[in-house]
C-alpha positions in Angstrom: -30.8 33.0 15.7 -30.3 36.4 17.3 -29.7 39.8 15.7 -27.9 42.7 17.3 -27.3 46.1 15.7 -25.0 48.8 16.8 -22.9 51.8 15.8 -19.2 51.8 16.7 -17.1 54.9 16.6 -13.7 53.9 15.2 -10.7 55.9 16.3 -6.9 56.0 15.8 -6.2 53.1 18.1 -7.5 49.6 17.5 -11.2 49.6 18.4 -13.3 46.4 19.1 -16.0 46.1 16.4 -17.4 42.6 17.3 -16.6 39.4 19.1 -17.7 36.0 17.8 -20.5 34.4 19.8 -20.8 30.8 21.1 -21.4 28.7 18.0 -19.9 31.4 15.7 -21.6 34.3 14.1 -21.9 36.5 11.0 -21.0 40.2 11.2 -22.2 42.7 8.6 -20.3 46.0 8.4 -21.4 49.2 6.7 -19.0 52.1 6.5 -21.1 55.2 5.7 -19.6 57.8 3.5 -17.5 60.1 5.5 -14.1 61.7 5.7 -12.2 58.7 7.1 -11.5 55.2 5.7 -11.9 52.3 8.2 -9.4 49.4 8.2 -10.2 46.2 10.0 -8.1 43.3 11.3 -6.8 41.8 14.5 -5.8 43.7 17.6 -2.6 44.8 15.9 -4.4 46.4 13.0 -3.0 49.6 11.5 -4.0 51.7 8.5 -1.1 50.1 6.6 -2.0 46.5 7.4 -5.8 46.4 7.8 -8.4 45.4 5.2 -9.9 48.6 3.8 -13.7 48.9 4.1 -15.0 50.7 1.0 -17.2 53.7 1.9 -20.8 53.0 1.4 -20.3 49.3 0.9 -21.6 46.3 3.0 -19.0 43.8 4.0 -19.7 40.4 5.6 -17.5 38.4 7.9 -17.8 35.1 9.7 -16.4 35.1 13.2 -15.5 31.9 15.0 -16.4 31.7 18.7 -14.4 34.3 20.7 -12.7 35.8 17.6 -12.4 39.6 17.9 -12.6 42.0 15.0 -11.0 45.4 15.4 -11.0 48.6 13.3 -8.9 51.7 13.0 -8.8 55.0 11.1 -5.6 57.0 10.2 -7.0 60.2 11.8 -10.0 61.5 13.7 -13.0 59.1 14.0 -15.5 57.4 11.8 -18.8 55.7 12.6 -19.3 52.1 11.5 -22.7 50.3 11.4 -22.6 46.7 12.7 -25.2 43.9 12.5 -24.4 40.6 14.2 -26.4 37.4 13.4 -26.2 33.9 14.7 -24.5 32.4 17.7 -25.9 32.1 21.2 
């Protein structure tokens, strides 16, 4: 198993957060408290259609191989902490 950590700055257009690795992987997202709410989903994600990440919470997602998870904010930018586990 491998671990990767990063910080992604989410903007007002769909921003790639993570891509599933060979053999699938878990993605842990933490939206620090801040001015903007992050919404996640596919490449077509919008603030109206995305899954809201509660500020300060940790959310876990399983990504199949080659799945891509995107994020967006309604205005400005917001950092998002990302930890990926599994896959090859």
